[in-house]
C-alpha positions in Angstrom: -31.1 6.6 25.2 -34.2 5.1 26.7 -35.2 3.7 30.1 -36.9 0.4 30.5 -39.5 0.3 33.3 -40.7 -3.2 34.2 -43.1 -4.9 36.6 -45.7 -2.1 36.1 -49.3 -2.3 37.2 -51.7 -2.9 34.4 -53.6 0.2 35.5 -50.6 2.7 35.0 -51.1 5.4 32.4 -48.7 7.5 30.3 -49.6 10.5 32.6 -48.7 8.5 35.7 -45.2 7.7 34.3 -44.7 11.3 33.1 -45.5 12.6 36.6 -43.2 10.1 38.4 -40.2 10.4 36.1 -40.8 14.2 35.8 -39.5 14.5 39.3 -36.1 13.7 38.0 -36.0 15.8 34.9 -37.7 16.5 31.5 -39.7 13.5 30.1 -39.4 13.6 26.3 -41.4 10.5 25.5 -43.3 7.6 27.1 -44.2 4.3 25.3 -46.6 1.9 26.9 -46.7 -1.3 24.7 -49.9 -3.1 24.5 -50.7 -6.7 23.4 -51.8 -6.8 19.7 -54.6 -9.3 20.3 -56.1 -8.0 23.6 -55.1 -4.4 23.6 -54.1 -4.9 27.3 -50.9 -3.3 28.7 -47.9 -5.6 28.7 -46.6 -4.5 32.1 -43.6 -2.5 31.0 -42.8 0.8 29.4 -40.0 2.9 27.9 -39.3 6.4 29.1 -37.0 8.9 27.4 -35.7 11.9 29.3 -33.9 15.1 28.3 -30.4 14.2 29.4 -28.4 11.1 30.4 -27.9 12.6 33.8 -31.6 12.9 34.3 -32.0 9.3 33.2 -29.3 8.1 35.6 -30.9 10.0 38.5 -34.3 8.4 37.7 -32.9 4.9 37.4 -31.0 5.2 40.7 -34.0 6.5 42.6 -36.7 4.3 41.1 -35.1 0.9 40.5 -36.6 -1.4 43.2 -39.0 1.3 44.5 -42.5 0.2 45.4 -45.1 2.0 43.2 -48.8 1.1 42.7 -48.3 -2.1 44.8 -45.4 -3.4 42.7 -41.6 -3.3 42.9 -40.3 -1.5 39.8 -37.5 -2.7 37.6 -35.8 0.4 36.1 -32.7 0.3 34.0 -31.2 1.5 30.7 -33.1 0.0 27.8 -31.1 -2.4 25.6 -31.4 -2.3 21.8 -34.0 -4.7 20.4 -32.5 -7.8 18.9 -33.5 -8.9 15.4 -35.3 -12.1 16.0 -36.0 -12.9 12.4 -32.4 -13.8 11.5 -31.6 -17.5 11.6 -28.8 -18.5 13.9 -26.9 -21.7 14.3 -26.4 -23.6 17.6 -23.4 -21.4 18.4 -25.4 -18.2 18.0 -23.8 -17.2 14.8 -25.7 -15.3 12.2 -26.2 -17.4 9.1 -27.9 -14.8 7.0 -30.7 -17.2 6.2 -28.6 -19.5 4.0 -27.9 -23.1 4.5 -24.4 -24.5 4.5 -24.0 -27.8 2.8 
């Protein structure tokens, strides 16, 4: 599982996140998404830790904490939704086909 970290300063680095989350366990991976056009940080990150217990500890300690002048939003990351699949007004997947 992965942790979503939102409301980050645009100056934060991968090393900064590894250091902060490292206080709660082993950091396996850090992703800092950037804007495709500008290359600028998007203000959020994903952190993967060694165990779910370490992730839970980090979430509990850091959610709402002030860091680098901002209040962090830290929670379990949700799976990315497929945005390319057409849906009707009720939210049902139509598989890209029209019904006549």
